C-alpha positions in Angstrom: 3.2 -18.9 -57.3 5.4 -16.7 -59.5 8.3 -15.1 -57.6 8.0 -11.3 -57.9 11.2 -9.4 -57.5 11.6 -5.9 -56.1 13.0 -4.9 -59.5 9.8 -6.1 -61.3 7.7 -4.1 -58.8 9.8 -0.9 -59.3 9.6 -1.2 -63.1 5.8 -1.5 -63.0 5.5 1.3 -60.5 7.6 3.6 -62.6 5.4 2.8 -65.6 2.0 3.3 -64.0 2.6 5.4 -60.9 0.6 3.0 -58.7 1.3 2.1 -55.1 4.0 -0.5 -54.6 1.8 -3.1 -52.9 -0.8 -2.6 -55.7 2.0 -3.3 -58.2 3.1 -6.4 -56.4 -0.5 -7.7 -56.2 -1.0 -6.9 -59.9 2.2 -8.9 -60.9 1.2 -11.8 -58.7 -2.3 -11.9 -60.3 -0.7 -11.7 -63.7 2.0 -14.3 -63.3 4.7 -11.6 -63.5 3.6 -10.3 -66.9 4.0 -6.5 -67.0 1.5 -5.9 -69.7 -1.2 -8.0 -68.0 -0.3 -6.4 -64.7 -0.9 -2.9 -66.2 -4.2 -4.0 -67.6 -5.2 -5.4 -64.1 -4.3 -2.1 -62.5 -6.3 -0.1 -65.1 -9.3 -2.2 -64.4 -9.0 -1.5 -60.7 -8.5 2.2 -61.4 -5.0 2.2 -59.9 -2.9 3.0 -63.0 -2.0 6.5 -64.2 0.3 6.3 -67.2 0.0 10.0 -68.1 0.8 11.2 -64.6 3.8 8.9 -64.2 5.4 10.4 -67.3 5.2 13.9 -65.9 8.3 15.3 -64.1 8.1 16.4 -60.4 10.9 18.9 -60.2 9.3 21.4 -57.8 8.5 21.0 -54.2 10.3 21.8 -50.9 12.7 20.5 -48.3 11.0 20.3 -45.0 12.5 19.9 -41.6 11.5 19.0 -38.1 13.3 19.2 -34.7 12.1 17.1 -31.9 12.8 16.6 -28.1 14.5 19.9 -27.6 17.0 19.5 -30.5 17.8 15.8 -29.8 16.3 14.5 -33.1 16.3 16.4 -36.4 14.8 15.4 -39.8 15.1 16.8 -43.3 13.0 15.5 -46.1 12.7 16.5 -49.8 9.3 16.1 -51.4 8.7 16.9 -55.0 5.7 18.1 -57.0 5.2 19.4 -60.5 4.5 23.1 -60.0 5.5 25.9 -57.6 1.7 26.6 -57.2 1.2 23.2 -55.6 4.4 23.5 -53.6 2.9 26.6 -51.9 -0.4 24.9 -51.2 -1.4 24.0 -47.7 -2.2 20.4 -48.6 1.4 20.0 -49.9 3.1 21.8 -47.0 1.1 19.9 -44.5 2.1 16.6 -46.1 5.7 17.5 -46.0 5.5 18.4 -42.3 3.6 15.2 -41.5 6.2 13.1 -43.3 9.1 14.9 -41.4 7.4 14.3 -38.1 6.7 10.7 -38.9 10.4 10.1 -39.8 11.4 11.6 -36.5 9.1 9.2 -34.6 9.3 6.0 -36.7 13.0 6.1 -37.7 12.8 4.5 -41.1 16.1 3.3 -42.6 15.3 3.4 -46.2 12.8 5.2 -48.5 11.4 2.1 -50.4 12.2 -1.5 -50.4 14.1 -1.2 -53.7 16.7 0.9 -51.8 17.4 -1.8 -49.3 20.8 -3.4 -49.9 20.8 -7.1 -51.0 23.1 -7.9 -48.2 20.6 -6.5 -45.6 17.8 -8.5 -47.2 19.9 -11.7 -47.2 20.8 -11.3 -43.6 17.2 -10.9 -42.5 16.1 -13.8 -44.7 18.7 -16.0 -43.0 17.4 -14.9 -39.6 13.8 -15.5 -40.5 14.6 -18.9 -42.0 16.4 -20.0 -38.8 13.3 -18.9 -36.8 11.0 -20.9 -39.1 13.2 -24.0 -38.8 13.4 -23.6 -35.0 9.6 -23.4 -34.9 9.4 -26.7 -36.6 7.4 -25.5 -39.6 7.0 -27.8 -42.6 9.7 -27.3 -45.3 7.1 -26.9 -48.1 5.7 -23.7 -46.5 8.9 -22.4 -45.0 9.8 -20.1 -47.9 6.3 -18.6 -47.9 6.5 -17.9 -44.2 9.9 -16.3 -44.6 8.6 -14.1 -47.5 5.7 -13.0 -45.2 8.2 -12.1 -42.5 10.3 -10.1 -45.0 7.2 -8.2 -46.1 6.5 -7.3 -42.5 10.1 -6.2 -42.0 10.0 -4.0 -45.1 7.0 -2.3 -43.6 9.0 -1.6 -40.5 12.1 -0.2 -42.1 11.0 1.5 -45.4 9.3 4.9 -45.0 6.7 4.5 -47.8 5.5 1.2 -46.3 5.4 2.2 -42.7 2.0 2.8 -41.0 1.6 6.5 -40.5 2.1 7.3 -36.8 -1.0 9.4 -36.6 -3.2 6.8 -38.4 -1.6 3.3 -38.2 -4.2 1.9 -40.6 -2.8 4.1 -43.3 0.7 3.9 -44.8 2.8 6.8 -45.8 2.4 5.7 -49.4 -1.4 5.9 -49.1 -1.1 9.3 -47.5 1.1 10.4 -50.5 -1.5 9.0 -52.9 -4.3 11.0 -51.2 -2.3 14.2 -51.5 -1.6 13.5 -55.1 -5.3 13.1 -55.8 -6.1 16.3 -54.0 -3.5 18.4 -55.8 -3.9 16.7 -59.2 -0.1 16.6 -59.5 2.6 13.9 -59.2 3.9 13.9 -55.6 7.1 12.1 -54.7 9.1 11.7 -51.5 12.6 11.8 -52.9 15.0 11.5 -49.9 15.4 12.1 -46.2 17.9 12.2 -43.5 17.4 11.7 -39.7 19.9 12.9 -37.1 20.0 11.8 -33.5 22.2 13.8 -31.1 25.3 11.8 -30.1 24.5 8.9 -32.3 27.6 6.8 -33.0 29.8 8.8 -30.6 30.3 6.0 -28.1 31.4 3.7 -30.8 33.9 6.3 -32.0 35.2 6.7 -28.4 35.7 2.9 -28.2 37.6 2.9 -31.5 39.7 5.8 -30.4 40.5 4.1 -27.1 41.6 1.0 -28.9 43.9 3.0 -31.2 45.4 4.8 -28.2 46.1 1.5 -26.4 47.8 0.2 -29.5 49.9 3.3 -29.8 50.9 3.0 -26.1 51.9 -0.6 -26.4 53.9 0.1 -29.5 55.7 3.0 -27.7 56.5 0.7 -24.7 58.0 -1.9 -27.0 60.3 0.4 -28.8 
């Protein structure tokens, strides 16, 4: 089977505005050929060249505060016109995404944003698990790839199952809102705050620095 990279998937997605998993499937079915993949998506009714060329520069920044102020989320979602930005469908989508981020704690927006170092680390862990399980070497890579796909679905917002409807991903939800509004809808970025997150680590580092300073002072 042809190896499909995240870069290939992103390139196809940018060209036809189809879902990421649909783009990956199209490339797999087309042997990695972008032109054939576009044709495959068109036949399936999943490609939208015209819509992908349009600019989504309007929209809104939504926010959500949970657990009495212990978790906070801000998310930017873009559309093409202010008219759609003010629509109930759009505002509801933004709110649902913000609430989902608070609950599901994604680390990245899409798999293309995941650092190569993080992917390599997970691949190493999954490979070790496969070897430990005694799986045949000829299927080890395929098993590892499957585990990586599952991991992407856990840490990347657009691939996560929607907390309100686990059979539906956030990407599918976005696509449905896009169809309703007739405009390009894009989740651009998000940030999730957890009260006190990282403070204990900072305390530990500070304590270490103080101890070093005290030792240095005693030795002078």
